[in-house]
PDB file of N, CA, C, O and CB in Angstrom:
ATOM      1  N   MET A   1       0.937  -1.219  -0.027  1.00  0.00           N
ATOM      2  CA  MET A   1       0.001   0.004  -0.118  1.00  0.00           C
ATOM      3  C   MET A   1       0.897   1.093  -0.002  1.00  0.00           C
ATOM      4  O   MET A   1       1.967   1.033   0.602  1.00  0.00           O
ATOM      5  CB  MET A   1      -1.155   0.094   1.001  1.00  0.00           C
ATOM      6  N   GLU A   2       0.427   2.148  -0.620  1.00  0.00           N
ATOM      7  CA  GLU A   2       1.259   3.446  -0.950  1.00  0.00           C
ATOM      8  C   GLU A   2       1.061   4.409   0.180  1.00  0.00           C
ATOM      9  O   GLU A   2      -0.061   4.650   0.626  1.00  0.00           O
ATOM     10  CB  GLU A   2       0.799   4.172  -2.366  1.00  0.00           C
ATOM     11  N   GLN A   3       2.144   4.951   0.636  1.00  0.00           N
ATOM     12  CA  GLN A   3       2.049   6.156   1.794  1.00  0.00           C
ATOM     13  C   GLN A   3       1.447   7.181   1.199  1.00  0.00           C
ATOM     14  O   GLN A   3       1.684   7.546   0.047  1.00  0.00           O
ATOM     15  CB  GLN A   3       3.430   6.725   2.407  1.00  0.00           C
ATOM     16  N   LYS A   4       0.507   7.774   2.090  1.00  0.00           N
ATOM     17  CA  LYS A   4      -0.254   8.928   1.529  1.00  0.00           C
ATOM     18  C   LYS A   4       0.527  10.048   2.336  1.00  0.00           C
ATOM     19  O   LYS A   4       1.018   9.824   3.443  1.00  0.00           O
ATOM     20  CB  LYS A   4      -2.017   8.877   1.797  1.00  0.00           C
ATOM     21  N   ILE A   5       0.604  11.321   1.662  1.00  0.00           N
ATOM     22  CA  ILE A   5       1.142  12.547   2.058  1.00  0.00           C
ATOM     23  C   ILE A   5       0.168  13.721   1.871  1.00  0.00           C
ATOM     24  O   ILE A   5      -0.257  14.157   0.802  1.00  0.00           O
ATOM     25  CB  ILE A   5       2.379  12.775   1.320  1.00  0.00           C
ATOM     26  N   ILE A   6      -0.105  14.147   3.112  1.00  0.00           N
ATOM     27  CA  ILE A   6      -1.106  15.205   2.938  1.00  0.00           C
ATOM     28  C   ILE A   6      -0.456  16.627   3.465  1.00  0.00           C
ATOM     29  O   ILE A   6       0.013  16.649   4.603  1.00  0.00           O
ATOM     30  CB  ILE A   6      -2.495  14.795   3.784  1.00  0.00           C
ATOM     31  N   GLU A   7      -0.431  17.620   2.781  1.00  0.00           N
ATOM     32  CA  GLU A   7       0.184  18.943   3.392  1.00  0.00           C
ATOM     33  C   GLU A   7      -0.765  19.901   3.409  1.00  0.00           C
ATOM     34  O   GLU A   7      -1.562  19.957   2.473  1.00  0.00           O
ATOM     35  CB  GLU A   7       1.374  19.522   2.654  1.00  0.00           C
ATOM     36  N   LEU A   8      -0.825  20.691   4.338  1.00  0.00           N
ATOM     37  CA  LEU A   8      -1.782  22.037   4.685  1.00  0.00           C
ATOM     38  C   LEU A   8      -0.904  23.068   5.242  1.00  0.00           C
ATOM     39  O   LEU A   8      -0.071  22.846   6.120  1.00  0.00           O
ATOM     40  CB  LEU A   8      -3.030  21.756   5.845  1.00  0.00           C
ATOM     41  N   ASP A   9      -1.137  24.278   4.663  1.00  0.00           N
ATOM     42  CA  ASP A   9      -0.698  25.351   5.093  1.00  0.00           C
ATOM     43  C   ASP A   9      -1.701  26.322   5.790  1.00  0.00           C
ATOM     44  O   ASP A   9      -2.535  26.926   5.115  1.00  0.00           O
ATOM     45  CB  ASP A   9      -0.099  25.865   4.086  1.00  0.00           C
ATOM     46  N   VAL A  10      -1.619  26.469   7.123  1.00  0.00           N
ATOM     47  CA  VAL A  10      -2.858  27.419   7.625  1.00  0.00           C
ATOM     48  C   VAL A  10      -2.351  28.670   8.049  1.00  0.00           C
ATOM     49  O   VAL A  10      -2.986  29.293   8.900  1.00  0.00           O
ATOM     50  CB  VAL A  10      -3.704  26.828   8.866  1.00  0.00           C
ATOM     51  N   ARG A  11      -1.277  29.143   7.570  1.00  0.00           N
ATOM     52  CA  ARG A  11      -0.691  30.551   7.777  1.00  0.00           C
ATOM     53  C   ARG A  11      -1.611  31.449   7.502  1.00  0.00           C
ATOM     54  O   ARG A  11      -1.929  32.264   8.368  1.00  0.00           O
ATOM     55  CB  ARG A  11       0.474  30.882   6.982  1.00  0.00           C
ATOM     56  N   GLU A  12      -2.153  31.458   6.344  1.00  0.00           N
ATOM     57  CA  GLU A  12      -2.955  32.360   5.634  1.00  0.00           C
ATOM     58  C   GLU A  12      -4.333  32.541   6.560  1.00  0.00           C
ATOM     59  O   GLU A  12      -4.749  33.637   6.935  1.00  0.00           O
ATOM     60  CB  GLU A  12      -3.226  31.771   4.090  1.00  0.00           C
ATOM     61  N   ASP A  13      -4.938  31.311   6.846  1.00  0.00           N
ATOM     62  CA  ASP A  13      -6.102  31.375   7.637  1.00  0.00           C
ATOM     63  C   ASP A  13      -5.857  31.919   8.827  1.00  0.00           C
ATOM     64  O   ASP A  13      -6.701  32.763   9.126  1.00  0.00           O
ATOM     65  CB  ASP A  13      -6.689  30.197   7.821  1.00  0.00           C
ATOM     66  N   LEU A  14      -5.002  31.749   9.636  1.00  0.00           N
ATOM     67  CA  LEU A  14      -4.640  32.269  10.908  1.00  0.00           C
ATOM     68  C   LEU A  14      -4.320  33.794  10.664  1.00  0.00           C
ATOM     69  O   LEU A  14      -4.688  34.594  11.525  1.00  0.00           O
ATOM     70  CB  LEU A  14      -3.403  31.450  11.538  1.00  0.00           C
ATOM     71  N   LYS A  15      -3.724  34.201   9.656  1.00  0.00           N
ATOM     72  CA  LYS A  15      -3.638  35.623   9.538  1.00  0.00           C
ATOM     73  C   LYS A  15      -4.890  36.250   9.283  1.00  0.00           C
ATOM     74  O   LYS A  15      -5.084  37.308   9.881  1.00  0.00           O
ATOM     75  CB  LYS A  15      -2.743  35.993   8.539  1.00  0.00           C
ATOM     76  N   ASN A  16      -5.749  35.845   8.554  1.00  0.00           N
ATOM     77  CA  ASN A  16      -7.228  36.315   8.444  1.00  0.00           C
ATOM     78  C   ASN A  16      -8.101  35.946   9.597  1.00  0.00           C
ATOM     79  O   ASN A  16      -9.286  36.233   9.432  1.00  0.00           O
ATOM     80  CB  ASN A  16      -7.888  35.732   7.202  1.00  0.00           C
ATOM     81  N   LYS A  17      -7.775  35.354  10.766  1.00  0.00           N
ATOM     82  CA  LYS A  17      -8.463  35.227  11.988  1.00  0.00           C
ATOM     83  C   LYS A  17      -9.594  34.040  11.659  1.00  0.00           C
ATOM     84  O   LYS A  17     -10.706  33.944  12.177  1.00  0.00           O
ATOM     85  CB  LYS A  17      -9.113  36.735  12.468  1.00  0.00           C
ATOM     86  N   ILE A  18      -9.077  33.276  10.782  1.00  0.00           N
ATOM     87  CA  ILE A  18      -9.937  32.023  10.447  1.00  0.00           C
ATOM     88  C   ILE A  18      -9.349  30.804  11.270  1.00  0.00           C
ATOM     89  O   ILE A  18      -8.150  30.538  11.189  1.00  0.00           O
ATOM     90  CB  ILE A  18      -9.904  31.672   8.773  1.00  0.00           C
ATOM     91  N   GLU A  19     -10.167  30.106  12.023  1.00  0.00           N
ATOM     92  CA  GLU A  19      -9.832  29.138  12.756  1.00  0.00           C
ATOM     93  C   GLU A  19      -9.516  27.744  12.086  1.00  0.00           C
ATOM     94  O   GLU A  19     -10.475  27.240  11.501  1.00  0.00           O
ATOM     95  CB  GLU A  19     -10.786  29.076  13.628  1.00  0.00           C
ATOM     96  N   PRO A  20      -8.459  27.112  12.075  1.00  0.00           N
ATOM     97  CA  PRO A  20      -8.101  26.137  10.913  1.00  0.00           C
ATOM     98  C   PRO A  20      -8.221  24.391  11.591  1.00  0.00           C
ATOM     99  O   PRO A  20      -7.920  23.339  11.028  1.00  0.00           O
ATOM    100  CB  PRO A  20      -6.265  26.588  10.319  1.00  0.00           C
ATOM    101  N   PHE A  21      -8.740  24.605  12.899  1.00  0.00           N
ATOM    102  CA  PHE A  21      -8.886  23.232  13.564  1.00  0.00           C
ATOM    103  C   PHE A  21      -9.859  22.256  12.793  1.00  0.00           C
ATOM    104  O   PHE A  21      -9.522  21.083  12.632  1.00  0.00           O
ATOM    105  CB  PHE A  21      -9.437  23.423  15.053  1.00  0.00           C
ATOM    106  N   GLN A  22     -11.001  22.708  12.339  1.00  0.00           N
ATOM    107  CA  GLN A  22     -11.762  21.758  11.414  1.00  0.00           C
ATOM    108  C   GLN A  22     -11.132  21.149  10.230  1.00  0.00           C
ATOM    109  O   GLN A  22     -11.131  19.936  10.021  1.00  0.00           O
ATOM    110  CB  GLN A  22     -12.862  22.413  10.909  1.00  0.00           C
ATOM    111  N   LYS A  23     -10.533  22.135   9.373  1.00  0.00           N
ATOM    112  CA  LYS A  23      -9.670  22.049   8.284  1.00  0.00           C
ATOM    113  C   LYS A  23      -8.692  20.870   8.485  1.00  0.00           C
ATOM    114  O   LYS A  23      -8.558  19.949   7.679  1.00  0.00           O
ATOM    115  CB  LYS A  23      -8.950  23.358   8.102  1.00  0.00           C
ATOM    116  N   ILE A  24      -8.037  21.000   9.629  1.00  0.00           N
ATOM    117  CA  ILE A  24      -6.856  19.987   9.863  1.00  0.00           C
ATOM    118  C   ILE A  24      -7.475  18.853  10.340  1.00  0.00           C
ATOM    119  O   ILE A  24      -6.778  17.853  10.173  1.00  0.00           O
ATOM    120  CB  ILE A  24      -5.723  20.437  10.885  1.00  0.00           C
ATOM    121  N   MET A  25      -8.735  18.610  10.975  1.00  0.00           N
ATOM    122  CA  MET A  25      -9.230  17.342  11.340  1.00  0.00           C
ATOM    123  C   MET A  25      -9.749  16.531  10.012  1.00  0.00           C
ATOM    124  O   MET A  25      -9.681  15.312   9.856  1.00  0.00           O
ATOM    125  CB  MET A  25     -10.386  17.553  12.414  1.00  0.00           C
ATOM    126  N   GLU A  26     -10.260  17.452   9.131  1.00  0.00           N
ATOM    127  CA  GLU A  26     -10.766  16.927   7.972  1.00  0.00           C
ATOM    128  C   GLU A  26      -9.628  16.232   7.014  1.00  0.00           C
ATOM    129  O   GLU A  26      -9.839  15.200   6.376  1.00  0.00           O
ATOM    130  CB  GLU A  26     -11.492  18.057   7.277  1.00  0.00           C
ATOM    131  N   ALA A  27      -8.360  16.970   7.012  1.00  0.00           N
ATOM    132  CA  ALA A  27      -7.399  16.619   6.192  1.00  0.00           C
ATOM    133  C   ALA A  27      -6.888  15.233   6.913  1.00  0.00           C
ATOM    134  O   ALA A  27      -6.570  14.331   6.137  1.00  0.00           O
ATOM    135  CB  ALA A  27      -6.319  17.817   6.008  1.00  0.00           C
ATOM    136  N   ILE A  28      -6.785  14.990   8.236  1.00  0.00           N
ATOM    137  CA  ILE A  28      -6.213  13.777   8.579  1.00  0.00           C
ATOM    138  C   ILE A  28      -7.169  12.635   8.816  1.00  0.00           C
ATOM    139  O   ILE A  28      -6.608  11.633   9.259  1.00  0.00           O
ATOM    140  CB  ILE A  28      -5.431  13.975   9.702  1.00  0.00           C
ATOM    141  N   LYS A  29      -8.497  12.528   8.630  1.00  0.00           N
ATOM    142  CA  LYS A  29      -9.634  11.608   9.034  1.00  0.00           C
ATOM    143  C   LYS A  29      -9.308  10.382   7.895  1.00  0.00           C
ATOM    144  O   LYS A  29      -9.599   9.228   8.208  1.00  0.00           O
ATOM    145  CB  LYS A  29     -11.355  12.428   8.892  1.00  0.00           C
ATOM    146  N   GLU A  30      -8.806  10.611   6.801  1.00  0.00           N
ATOM    147  CA  GLU A  30      -8.508   9.488   5.933  1.00  0.00           C
ATOM    148  C   GLU A  30      -7.087   8.944   6.039  1.00  0.00           C
ATOM    149  O   GLU A  30      -6.757   8.044   5.268  1.00  0.00           O
ATOM    150  CB  GLU A  30      -8.763   9.882   4.546  1.00  0.00           C
ATOM    151  N   LEU A  31      -6.234   9.411   6.920  1.00  0.00           N
ATOM    152  CA  LEU A  31      -5.004   8.989   7.024  1.00  0.00           C
ATOM    153  C   LEU A  31      -4.944   7.500   7.770  1.00  0.00           C
ATOM    154  O   LEU A  31      -5.577   7.351   8.816  1.00  0.00           O
ATOM    155  CB  LEU A  31      -4.244  10.085   7.732  1.00  0.00           C
ATOM    156  N   LYS A  32      -4.167   6.401   7.209  1.00  0.00           N
ATOM    157  CA  LYS A  32      -3.888   5.216   7.962  1.00  0.00           C
ATOM    158  C   LYS A  32      -2.431   5.194   8.261  1.00  0.00           C
ATOM    159  O   LYS A  32      -1.669   6.137   8.048  1.00  0.00           O
ATOM    160  CB  LYS A  32      -4.319   3.964   7.227  1.00  0.00           C
ATOM    161  N   GLY A  33      -2.042   3.827   8.869  1.00  0.00           N
ATOM    162  CA  GLY A  33      -0.803   4.034   9.378  1.00  0.00           C
ATOM    163  C   GLY A  33       0.351   4.090   8.445  1.00  0.00           C
ATOM    164  O   GLY A  33       0.389   3.537   7.346  1.00  0.00           O
ATOM    165  N   ASN A  34       1.312   4.825   8.997  1.00  0.00           N
ATOM    166  CA  ASN A  34       2.453   5.157   8.115  1.00  0.00           C
ATOM    167  C   ASN A  34       2.176   6.616   7.337  1.00  0.00           C
ATOM    168  O   ASN A  34       3.099   7.382   7.063  1.00  0.00           O
ATOM    169  CB  ASN A  34       2.651   3.898   7.011  1.00  0.00           C
ATOM    170  N   ASP A  35       0.923   6.860   7.055  1.00  0.00           N
ATOM    171  CA  ASP A  35       0.645   8.142   6.375  1.00  0.00           C
ATOM    172  C   ASP A  35       1.129   9.249   7.056  1.00  0.00           C
ATOM    173  O   ASP A  35       1.310   9.291   8.273  1.00  0.00           O
ATOM    174  CB  ASP A  35      -0.722   8.352   6.161  1.00  0.00           C
ATOM    175  N   ILE A  36       1.378  10.321   6.110  1.00  0.00           N
ATOM    176  CA  ILE A  36       1.930  11.487   6.707  1.00  0.00           C
ATOM    177  C   ILE A  36       1.095  12.817   6.557  1.00  0.00           C
ATOM    178  O   ILE A  36       0.369  12.920   5.568  1.00  0.00           O
ATOM    179  CB  ILE A  36       3.259  11.673   6.133  1.00  0.00           C
ATOM    180  N   PHE A  37       1.150  13.773   7.418  1.00  0.00           N
ATOM    181  CA  PHE A  37       0.434  15.034   7.534  1.00  0.00           C
ATOM    182  C   PHE A  37       1.393  15.700   7.744  1.00  0.00           C
ATOM    183  O   PHE A  37       2.188  15.468   8.655  1.00  0.00           O
ATOM    184  CB  PHE A  37      -0.602  15.237   8.469  1.00  0.00           C
ATOM    185  N   ILE A  38       1.507  16.910   6.706  1.00  0.00           N
ATOM    186  CA  ILE A  38       2.403  17.963   7.125  1.00  0.00           C
ATOM    187  C   ILE A  38       1.920  19.070   7.197  1.00  0.00           C
ATOM    188  O   ILE A  38       1.201  19.418   6.261  1.00  0.00           O
ATOM    189  CB  ILE A  38       3.399  18.118   6.450  1.00  0.00           C
ATOM    190  N   LEU A  39       2.111  19.871   8.166  1.00  0.00           N
ATOM    191  CA  LEU A  39       1.230  21.174   8.770  1.00  0.00           C
ATOM    192  C   LEU A  39       2.106  22.412   8.684  1.00  0.00           C
ATOM    193  O   LEU A  39       3.186  22.269   9.256  1.00  0.00           O
ATOM    194  CB  LEU A  39       0.757  20.981  10.460  1.00  0.00           C
ATOM    195  N   HIS A  40       1.895  23.668   8.073  1.00  0.00           N
ATOM    196  CA  HIS A  40       2.607  24.649   7.971  1.00  0.00           C
ATOM    197  C   HIS A  40       1.855  25.692   8.895  1.00  0.00           C
ATOM    198  O   HIS A  40       0.657  25.893   8.693  1.00  0.00           O
ATOM    199  CB  HIS A  40       2.829  24.982   6.550  1.00  0.00           C
ATOM    200  N   ALA A  41       2.578  26.415   9.986  1.00  0.00           N
ATOM    201  CA  ALA A  41       1.686  27.148  10.798  1.00  0.00           C
ATOM    202  C   ALA A  41       2.783  28.416  11.083  1.00  0.00           C
ATOM    203  O   ALA A  41       3.995  28.395  10.866  1.00  0.00           O
ATOM    204  CB  ALA A  41       1.065  26.211  12.233  1.00  0.00           C
ATOM    205  N   PRO A  42       2.079  29.376  11.564  1.00  0.00           N
ATOM    206  CA  PRO A  42       2.858  30.682  11.927  1.00  0.00           C
ATOM    207  C   PRO A  42       3.630  30.474  13.309  1.00  0.00           C
ATOM    208  O   PRO A  42       4.583  31.156  13.687  1.00  0.00           O
ATOM    209  CB  PRO A  42       1.788  32.000  12.068  1.00  0.00           C
ATOM    210  N   PHE A  43       3.121  29.548  13.904  1.00  0.00           N
ATOM    211  CA  PHE A  43       3.680  29.076  15.446  1.00  0.00           C
ATOM    212  C   PHE A  43       3.859  27.756  15.814  1.00  0.00           C
ATOM    213  O   PHE A  43       3.232  26.888  15.206  1.00  0.00           O
ATOM    214  CB  PHE A  43       2.817  29.482  16.504  1.00  0.00           C
ATOM    215  N   LYS A  44       4.567  27.481  16.658  1.00  0.00           N
ATOM    216  CA  LYS A  44       4.402  25.750  16.997  1.00  0.00           C
ATOM    217  C   LYS A  44       3.230  25.398  17.466  1.00  0.00           C
ATOM    218  O   LYS A  44       2.970  25.713  18.627  1.00  0.00           O
ATOM    219  CB  LYS A  44       5.345  25.145  18.085  1.00  0.00           C
ATOM    220  N   PRO A  45       2.458  24.821  16.845  1.00  0.00           N
ATOM    221  CA  PRO A  45       1.019  24.465  17.314  1.00  0.00           C
ATOM    222  C   PRO A  45       1.068  23.366  18.413  1.00  0.00           C
ATOM    223  O   PRO A  45       0.731  22.208  18.168  1.00  0.00           O
ATOM    224  CB  PRO A  45       0.104  23.922  16.054  1.00  0.00           C
ATOM    225  N   SER A  46       1.477  23.752  19.563  1.00  0.00           N
ATOM    226  CA  SER A  46       1.612  22.659  20.703  1.00  0.00           C
ATOM    227  C   SER A  46       0.419  21.964  20.998  1.00  0.00           C
ATOM    228  O   SER A  46       0.370  20.746  21.166  1.00  0.00           O
ATOM    229  CB  SER A  46       2.062  23.228  22.005  1.00  0.00           C
ATOM    230  N   PRO A  47      -0.735  22.887  21.076  1.00  0.00           N
ATOM    231  CA  PRO A  47      -2.023  21.966  21.622  1.00  0.00           C
ATOM    232  C   PRO A  47      -2.518  20.998  20.710  1.00  0.00           C
ATOM    233  O   PRO A  47      -3.306  20.108  21.030  1.00  0.00           O
ATOM    234  CB  PRO A  47      -3.284  22.809  21.964  1.00  0.00           C
ATOM    235  N   LEU A  48      -2.027  21.184  19.505  1.00  0.00           N
ATOM    236  CA  LEU A  48      -2.492  20.150  18.540  1.00  0.00           C
ATOM    237  C   LEU A  48      -1.765  18.783  18.654  1.00  0.00           C
ATOM    238  O   LEU A  48      -2.231  17.722  18.237  1.00  0.00           O
ATOM    239  CB  LEU A  48      -2.312  20.679  17.121  1.00  0.00           C
ATOM    240  N   PHE A  49      -0.573  18.938  19.267  1.00  0.00           N
ATOM    241  CA  PHE A  49       0.343  17.597  19.354  1.00  0.00           C
ATOM    242  C   PHE A  49      -0.401  16.658  20.134  1.00  0.00           C
ATOM    243  O   PHE A  49      -0.513  15.515  19.691  1.00  0.00           O
ATOM    244  CB  PHE A  49       1.828  17.797  20.064  1.00  0.00           C
ATOM    245  N   THR A  50      -1.053  17.032  21.487  1.00  0.00           N
ATOM    246  CA  THR A  50      -1.907  16.312  22.288  1.00  0.00           C
ATOM    247  C   THR A  50      -3.100  15.754  21.676  1.00  0.00           C
ATOM    248  O   THR A  50      -3.509  14.631  21.970  1.00  0.00           O
ATOM    249  CB  THR A  50      -2.266  17.068  23.297  1.00  0.00           C
ATOM    250  N   VAL A  51      -3.716  16.580  20.755  1.00  0.00           N
ATOM    251  CA  VAL A  51      -4.911  16.001  19.968  1.00  0.00           C
ATOM    252  C   VAL A  51      -4.576  14.956  19.029  1.00  0.00           C
ATOM    253  O   VAL A  51      -5.200  13.896  18.988  1.00  0.00           O
ATOM    254  CB  VAL A  51      -5.609  17.044  19.189  1.00  0.00           C
ATOM    255  N   LEU A  52      -3.608  15.233  18.278  1.00  0.00           N
ATOM    256  CA  LEU A  52      -3.188  14.229  17.373  1.00  0.00           C
ATOM    257  C   LEU A  52      -2.381  12.952  17.961  1.00  0.00           C
ATOM    258  O   LEU A  52      -2.387  11.892  17.335  1.00  0.00           O
ATOM    259  CB  LEU A  52      -2.369  14.919  16.382  1.00  0.00           C
ATOM    260  N   LYS A  53      -1.825  13.067  18.943  1.00  0.00           N
ATOM    261  CA  LYS A  53      -1.290  11.954  19.815  1.00  0.00           C
ATOM    262  C   LYS A  53      -2.308  10.934  20.162  1.00  0.00           C
ATOM    263  O   LYS A  53      -2.176   9.710  20.144  1.00  0.00           O
ATOM    264  CB  LYS A  53      -0.728  12.499  21.100  1.00  0.00           C
ATOM    265  N   ALA A  54      -3.456  11.718  20.516  1.00  0.00           N
ATOM    266  CA  ALA A  54      -4.515  10.737  21.013  1.00  0.00           C
ATOM    267  C   ALA A  54      -5.383  10.251  19.754  1.00  0.00           C
ATOM    268  O   ALA A  54      -6.425   9.620  19.928  1.00  0.00           O
ATOM    269  CB  ALA A  54      -5.508  11.470  22.172  1.00  0.00           C
ATOM    270  N   LYS A  55      -4.937  10.552  18.572  1.00  0.00           N
ATOM    271  CA  LYS A  55      -5.477   9.887  17.305  1.00  0.00           C
ATOM    272  C   LYS A  55      -4.431   9.020  16.798  1.00  0.00           C
ATOM    273  O   LYS A  55      -4.655   8.463  15.723  1.00  0.00           O
ATOM    274  CB  LYS A  55      -5.905  10.911  16.182  1.00  0.00           C
ATOM    275  N   GLY A  56      -3.381   8.819  17.357  1.00  0.00           N
ATOM    276  CA  GLY A  56      -2.180   7.718  17.000  1.00  0.00           C
ATOM    277  C   GLY A  56      -1.111   8.356  16.164  1.00  0.00           C
ATOM    278  O   GLY A  56      -0.415   7.668  15.418  1.00  0.00           O
ATOM    279  N   PHE A  57      -0.954   9.736  16.278  1.00  0.00           N
ATOM    280  CA  PHE A  57       0.088  10.269  15.480  1.00  0.00           C
ATOM    281  C   PHE A  57       1.203  10.376  16.387  1.00  0.00           C
ATOM    282  O   PHE A  57       1.007  10.357  17.602  1.00  0.00           O
ATOM    283  CB  PHE A  57      -0.253  11.582  14.817  1.00  0.00           C
ATOM    284  N   THR A  58       2.465  10.498  15.846  1.00  0.00           N
ATOM    285  CA  THR A  58       3.723  11.261  16.267  1.00  0.00           C
ATOM    286  C   THR A  58       3.972  12.361  15.610  1.00  0.00           C
ATOM    287  O   THR A  58       3.213  12.687  14.697  1.00  0.00           O
ATOM    288  CB  THR A  58       4.865  10.557  16.165  1.00  0.00           C
ATOM    289  N   HIS A  59       5.109  13.165  15.952  1.00  0.00           N
ATOM    290  CA  HIS A  59       5.372  14.188  15.226  1.00  0.00           C
ATOM    291  C   HIS A  59       6.828  14.779  15.469  1.00  0.00           C
ATOM    292  O   HIS A  59       7.437  14.659  16.532  1.00  0.00           O
ATOM    293  CB  HIS A  59       4.339  15.105  15.460  1.00  0.00           C
ATOM    294  N   GLU A  60       7.229  15.330  14.515  1.00  0.00           N
ATOM    295  CA  GLU A  60       8.546  16.241  14.340  1.00  0.00           C
ATOM    296  C   GLU A  60       8.365  17.611  13.919  1.00  0.00           C
ATOM    297  O   GLU A  60       7.794  17.911  12.871  1.00  0.00           O
ATOM    298  CB  GLU A  60       9.475  15.677  13.322  1.00  0.00           C
ATOM    299  N   GLU A  61       8.848  18.435  14.729  1.00  0.00           N
ATOM    300  CA  GLU A  61       8.484  20.087  14.340  1.00  0.00           C
ATOM    301  C   GLU A  61      10.057  20.688  13.821  1.00  0.00           C
ATOM    302  O   GLU A  61      11.175  20.206  14.005  1.00  0.00           O
ATOM    303  CB  GLU A  61       7.790  21.168  16.041  1.00  0.00           C
ATOM    304  N   GLU A  62       9.695  21.734  13.219  1.00  0.00           N
ATOM    305  CA  GLU A  62      11.201  22.442  12.619  1.00  0.00           C
ATOM    306  C   GLU A  62      10.556  23.722  12.571  1.00  0.00           C
ATOM    307  O   GLU A  62       9.420  23.982  12.177  1.00  0.00           O
ATOM    308  CB  GLU A  62      11.976  21.885  10.916  1.00  0.00           C
ATOM    309  N   GLU A  63      11.540  24.571  13.079  1.00  0.00           N
ATOM    310  CA  GLU A  63      11.144  26.272  12.932  1.00  0.00           C
ATOM    311  C   GLU A  63      11.986  26.554  11.447  1.00  0.00           C
ATOM    312  O   GLU A  63      13.208  26.516  11.304  1.00  0.00           O
ATOM    313  CB  GLU A  63      11.911  27.500  14.550  1.00  0.00           C
ATOM    314  N   ILE A  64      11.036  26.824  10.475  1.00  0.00           N
ATOM    315  CA  ILE A  64      11.804  27.199   9.176  1.00  0.00           C
ATOM    316  C   ILE A  64      11.881  28.609   9.238  1.00  0.00           C
ATOM    317  O   ILE A  64      12.751  28.987   8.453  1.00  0.00           O
ATOM    318  CB  ILE A  64      11.117  26.737   7.790  1.00  0.00           C
ATOM    319  N   ASP A  65      11.387  29.477   9.787  1.00  0.00           N
ATOM    320  CA  ASP A  65      11.691  30.832   9.678  1.00  0.00           C
ATOM    321  C   ASP A  65      10.951  31.662  10.887  1.00  0.00           C
ATOM    322  O   ASP A  65      10.277  31.057  11.720  1.00  0.00           O
ATOM    323  CB  ASP A  65      11.255  31.319   8.231  1.00  0.00           C
ATOM    324  N   HIS A  66      11.084  32.773  10.918  1.00  0.00           N
ATOM    325  CA  HIS A  66      10.430  33.430  12.232  1.00  0.00           C
ATOM    326  C   HIS A  66       9.032  33.224  12.379  1.00  0.00           C
ATOM    327  O   HIS A  66       8.610  33.024  13.518  1.00  0.00           O
ATOM    328  CB  HIS A  66      10.600  34.930  12.284  1.00  0.00           C
ATOM    329  N   LYS A  67       8.209  33.238  11.384  1.00  0.00           N
ATOM    330  CA  LYS A  67       6.774  32.871  11.577  1.00  0.00           C
ATOM    331  C   LYS A  67       6.270  31.589  10.742  1.00  0.00           C
ATOM    332  O   LYS A  67       5.145  31.461  10.260  1.00  0.00           O
ATOM    333  CB  LYS A  67       5.909  34.111  11.173  1.00  0.00           C
ATOM    334  N   HIS A  68       7.248  30.739  10.674  1.00  0.00           N
ATOM    335  CA  HIS A  68       6.819  29.559   9.815  1.00  0.00           C
ATOM    336  C   HIS A  68       7.317  28.439  10.469  1.00  0.00           C
ATOM    337  O   HIS A  68       8.520  28.304  10.692  1.00  0.00           O
ATOM    338  CB  HIS A  68       7.316  29.581   8.351  1.00  0.00           C
ATOM    339  N   TRP A  69       6.443  27.597  10.805  1.00  0.00           N
ATOM    340  CA  TRP A  69       6.924  26.233  11.635  1.00  0.00           C
ATOM    341  C   TRP A  69       6.273  25.179  10.735  1.00  0.00           C
ATOM    342  O   TRP A  69       5.140  25.376  10.298  1.00  0.00           O
ATOM    343  CB  TRP A  69       6.324  26.091  13.407  1.00  0.00           C
ATOM    344  N   LYS A  70       7.068  23.888  10.399  1.00  0.00           N
ATOM    345  CA  LYS A  70       6.856  22.844   9.688  1.00  0.00           C
ATOM    346  C   LYS A  70       6.401  21.623  10.777  1.00  0.00           C
ATOM    347  O   LYS A  70       7.251  21.191  11.555  1.00  0.00           O
ATOM    348  CB  LYS A  70       8.150  22.588   8.822  1.00  0.00           C
ATOM    349  N   VAL A  71       5.357  21.221  10.787  1.00  0.00           N
ATOM    350  CA  VAL A  71       5.320  19.892  11.847  1.00  0.00           C
ATOM    351  C   VAL A  71       4.850  18.674  10.959  1.00  0.00           C
ATOM    352  O   VAL A  71       3.806  18.729  10.309  1.00  0.00           O
ATOM    353  CB  VAL A  71       4.113  20.106  13.265  1.00  0.00           C
ATOM    354  N   THR A  72       5.654  17.605  10.967  1.00  0.00           N
ATOM    355  CA  THR A  72       5.403  16.527  10.303  1.00  0.00           C
ATOM    356  C   THR A  72       4.689  15.331  11.110  1.00  0.00           C
ATOM    357  O   THR A  72       5.328  14.728  11.971  1.00  0.00           O
ATOM    358  CB  THR A  72       6.615  16.166   9.764  1.00  0.00           C
ATOM    359  N   PHE A  73       3.448  15.022  10.839  1.00  0.00           N
ATOM    360  CA  PHE A  73       2.798  14.189  11.784  1.00  0.00           C
ATOM    361  C   PHE A  73       2.714  12.705  11.022  1.00  0.00           C
ATOM    362  O   PHE A  73       2.352  12.639   9.847  1.00  0.00           O
ATOM    363  CB  PHE A  73       1.287  14.853  12.210  1.00  0.00           C
ATOM    364  N   THR A  74       3.038  11.653  11.705  1.00  0.00           N
ATOM    365  CA  THR A  74       2.960  10.444  11.078  1.00  0.00           C
ATOM    366  C   THR A  74       2.064   9.664  11.830  1.00  0.00           C
ATOM    367  O   THR A  74       2.069   9.711  13.060  1.00  0.00           O
ATOM    368  CB  THR A  74       4.216   9.818  10.911  1.00  0.00           C
ATOM    369  N   LYS A  75       1.243   8.902  11.148  1.00  0.00           N
ATOM    370  CA  LYS A  75       0.069   7.919  11.563  1.00  0.00           C
ATOM    371  C   LYS A  75       0.690   6.519  12.252  1.00  0.00           C
ATOM    372  O   LYS A  75       0.902   5.623  11.435  1.00  0.00           O
ATOM    373  CB  LYS A  75      -0.877   7.495  10.112  1.00  0.00           C
ATOM    374  N   LYS A  76       0.911   6.308  13.226  1.00  0.00           N
ATOM    375  CA  LYS A  76       1.426   5.041  13.706  1.00  0.00           C
ATOM    376  C   LYS A  76       0.701   3.794  12.941  1.00  0.00           C
ATOM    377  O   LYS A  76      -0.498   3.814  12.663  1.00  0.00           O
ATOM    378  CB  LYS A  76       1.197   4.968  15.303  1.00  0.00           C
ATOM    379  N   ALA A  77       1.450   2.859  12.678  1.00  0.00           N
ATOM    380  CA  ALA A  77       1.063   1.749  12.028  1.00  0.00           C
ATOM    381  C   ALA A  77       0.141   0.763  12.700  1.00  0.00           C
ATOM    382  O   ALA A  77      -0.214  -0.255  12.106  1.00  0.00           O
ATOM    383  CB  ALA A  77       2.151   1.150  11.669  1.00  0.00           C
TER     384      ALA A  77
END
């Protein structure tokens, strides 16, 4: 089975004061074991780590720039 990778950038949504939580939940709902979800955000989305951990994801975070964090979530097999 091929690994699925979904990438979502919510920086513009947050800049426009649009809450992206529902969009994130919608993006991850189809992911299976070893699939990847990459999130781009203007800050380290720490509260999301707990939510997605409860849904079976591990994560790695990277600060790309002053207002650009890239977080790679991997669904556990």
